[in-house]
N, C-alpha and C positions, 0 to 999 in steps of 0.2 A: 300407434296409440292403442293401448289396451283398453277395451271397453269394459264397462261395469254394469252388472245386473243385480237386481234384488229378487230373491226367490221366496215365494210364499211357502213356508215350511209348516205343514200340519203335524208332522211326526209319522205320517204313513209312508208306505213304500213308493207311491207314485211321485210325490214331491221330492223324495230322495233321488229317484232315478232321473227325473227331469233336471234337477240341479246338477247332477253328475254329468249328464249329456252336454250341458252348456259349459261346464268347467273344462271338459275334455277338448273344447274348441278354443281354449286359451283365454276365455273371458274371466275377469275377476268377479266372483259371485259372493254375496253375503246373504244370509237368511233373515227373514222377518216372520214373526208370529204375533198375531193380534189376540190378546187375552180378553175374551168376552165374559168369562166366568163359567161358561157352560162346557168347558173342555178341560177337565182336571182328573183324568183317569188315574194318574199316579196317586192322587189323594185318596180315592176310594179303595184302591188296591192296598194302600198302607193301613187303612182302617179295618177292613173286614178280614176275618180269618179265612173265609172261603177263597179270598183272592191272594193269599199269602205267597203262592207260587208264581204270581204274575209280576213282571218287572215293576218295581216301585220307582219309576223315573218319569221325568218330563220327556216324552218322546221327541218333541221338537228340538230340545236341547241336545238330546242323545244323537239325533240325526246330524245336527251341525257338528258335533264332536267327531262322528264317524267320517264326515266329509272334510273335516279340517277347516271349516269356515267360521267367520264371525257371525254371531246370532243377535238379532235385536228383538226383544219382547216388548210389545207396546200395549199398554192398558187402554182398552176402548170400552170398558164396561158402561160408562154413561152414554157415550155416543151410540152404542149398539142397542140401547133400549128402544129407540125409535124404529130400528130395523125389525126387532122382534114384535113390538106392539102394533106397528102399522106397515106391514109388508105390502108393497105395491103389487107384487106378483102372487101374494097369498102364501099359504103354508103347504108343506108336503103332507105325508101320511099322518104326521103327528103335529107338533108345534114347531117344526123346522122350516124357517123361511129361506130355503136353500138358495133360490135365485137372487133374492135381495141380499142375502148374506154374502154370496160370492162377489156380487157387484160392489158391495160395501168394502170388502177386503181389498179388492183390486183398486178401488178408488183411493183408499188409504195408502196403498203401496205407490200409486201414481203420485200422490201428494208427497210421499217420502222421497221418491227419486228426484223430484223437482227441487226439494229442499237440500238434498245431499249430493247433487251432481252425478247421479247414476243415469244410465242410458236406457235401460228397458227392464221389463218385469217378466218373471218366469212363474208359471203354475204347473201343477202336475195333472191338469185336467185331461180326460180322455173322452173323445166323442162317443156318446151312447152309453157311458158308464153309469151315470146317475140319471134317474128319471125326470128330474126337475131342472137342475142347473147345468147338466152336461149333455143336452141334446143338440143336434146340429142347428136347430132353429133358435135355441136360447143362448148358445155361446156368443153369437154376435151382440145380443142384448147386453151382456156383461161388458164387452168392449165399448159399446156405445154409451151406456149409462154411467160407467165408471170414469169416462173421459180418457181412458188409456189408449183406445183405438188400436192401431197396429204396432204399438209398443209392447203389447201383450203377446208373449211367445209361449206356446204350449208344446214343448219339445216332444212329448210322447205321441201327439196326434198331428204334428205340424204338416206332415205330408198329405194329410186329408183336408187341410184347411188352406185358405188363401195365404199367399206369401205376406210376411210381415216386414216392417221397415228394417229391422236388423238383418234380415235375409237379403233384402234388396240392396242395402248399403254394403253388404259383404262383411258385416261384423261377425256373422255366423254362417255356416254352410248348411243348406237344406239337406244335403246328402248325409250329414251327420245327425239328422233328426229322425223321427220315427213316424210310422203310420198306424199306430194302434187304434182300435175302435171296439166298441161293444163292452158287455159286462164281464166277459171272460178275463181271467188274470194270468193265463199261461204265458203270454208274451212278456209281461212284467216280471214274472218269476224267473223266466229264462234269462232276461236281461240282468236281473239281480245276481244270478249265478255267474254270469259273464263278468260282472264287475267285482265279484267276490263278496257280495253282501249276503251273509247267512243268518244274521240276527236282526229282525226288523218287526215292526208292528204288523198285526194280522193284515194281509193284503186287502181283504174286503172290509176292513175295519173303518174306524172313524171314531173320534172320541166325543162327538157332540151329543150331549144328553138330550137335546131337543128332538132327536130322531127316535128316542126310546119312548114307547107308549106309556109305561108305568110312570116314568118321570113326567111326561107331558100331562098325564091325568092329574098328578099332584099339583103341577103348575096351574092348570086351569081351575082346579078346586080352590087354590089359594086366591086367585083373582076373583072368583065368584063370591067369595065370602069376605072380601075387603071392599072398602069404599072406592078404591081405584086400583089400577093395574100396575102401579109403580112397584119396584122391587129393589132390594139391596143385595150385596154379595152374600151376606149372612142368610138371606132367604134362599138363594141359589144353593148354598151349601147344605142347608137343613133339609132340602127336598131330596137329598141324595142318601140320607141316613135314616134308619129306623122304620118301624111300621107306622103309617099315618092313619089314624082312626078319628072319624068325625061323628060322634054320637049325637051332637046337637049342632045346629047351624052356626052358633056364635063361638064355638071353639073346637079345636081338635087336639088330639094327643099324639105325641111322637114317642114311640116305645122302642128303646134300644133292643136290638136283636141278639147282640153278643157283646163280649167284653170290650172289643175295640171300639164299637160304636158308643158304648157307655162312657168310655174314657174321653172320646171326642165330645160327646154331649155335655160332659162335666164342665167344659169351658163356657157353656151357655147358661149355667145355673143362676147367674146374676141378671140374666135377661129374661128368663122365663120362670114362672112358678113351676115347681117340680115336685115329684113325689117318688117314694120307693117303699117297699115293704120292709119292716124292721123285725117282724117275728119270723119271717121266712126269707130265703134268698130269692131275689127278684130283680127285675130290670129297673133302670132309671127311666122315668117318664117325664117329659116336658109338656106343659099346657100352653098351647099357642092360641090365644084369643082371650075372651072375657068370660071365663067360667064363673058363675055366681055361687054363692054359698049353698044354694039348693042343688047345684050340680056336683058338689064335691063328693057326696056319697057314691054317686055313679062313677065318678072319676076314680075313686079309691077302689071300687069293686072291679073295674076294668084293669087297674094296675095289679090287683091281686090275682086276676085271671091269668096273667102272663108270668107268674113266678112259681116257685116250688110249692106254694101253699094253695094252688088252684083247686085241690080236692079237700082242703081243710074247711072246718065249719066256720072259722073266723080267721082273719088275717089283720094284723096291726099295720097300718100304713101311715107314714109320716108325710105331711104336706108342707112344703117349705115355700115361704113367700120371698119375693125379691128383696124385701127389706131385711131379711135375715130371721124373721119370726117364723114359727112353725106350730102346727097342731097335729094331733094324732087321732086317727079314726080306727075303730074296730069294725070290720065289715065282712060280709059273706061274699066270697068271690062270685062274680057274675056267671051264671050258668050259660053254656054254649047255646042253648035254645033261646036265651034272652039276648043273644049277641048277633044281630042280623049281619049278613054278609055285606050289606050296603054301607055299613059303617066304615069299611076299609076304603081308603081313598085309592 
């Protein structure tokens, strides 16, 4: 009887190698990727000119294609909110609830194998590789709190860990697994070469924006200036583009940094009041929040500051309302001395 396993595919090298190791033992493997909204590196690479040489792809789908396996992408945006907002084990160095996140992913995978008649779960975890979720003392927490127990197999570190049920039952051989540990990546890179994998995501990478300080700062700022910490997918996406400037507590500006971002932000012009210079070339600016009529001159002056009219005596700026109406202001671009660094989120 051929056994079946589901592998958590992040799109990185480790999950790719772990999956291949189990496939080589004759197990039928399919991949699963849980979409939280915080891991869309292909999206940002497609938008920004500075990222134009990076692959514009979903790395999880790409890994599945390289391995020749079926891939399941599961939307967990709503369920994941509680993991992010109320992590039992706290956050990492930024807003990353790594231990709770991994436990959540494994729990969802455990539910999935029960519903679909699969036998066990694979992850690419390596003992000692991550400071929060992949320590020797926290890895058992994931097994326990997810409910997966010893149906969770970590092929890259299996020889450093207690024997799992698939090993005891003879579904897989422990000799065909590995004993990697620590933060170094040389063993994984060597194994990738052995398998013939030459094109893969950065070995030390990871696509979760919650581990990024700049992104986390914007997320915290958004929560601090709203009545609650709820969020939607659009909120997640908008935090990834533009300069975020908060000159007043009740609103912030999102300023496009280049043409790709401006084109992306165009799609939000019916959701946000927006403005742009019409007398000079300049960026599209979205207003997030409740800017009053008294704020509009300052908003227009900031908009003018980021365009080609920043040295001009006056710049004509058009402010567009959500209902389609507009008004035009002639303003002096704000001087750098009047633009505190603290305005940048």
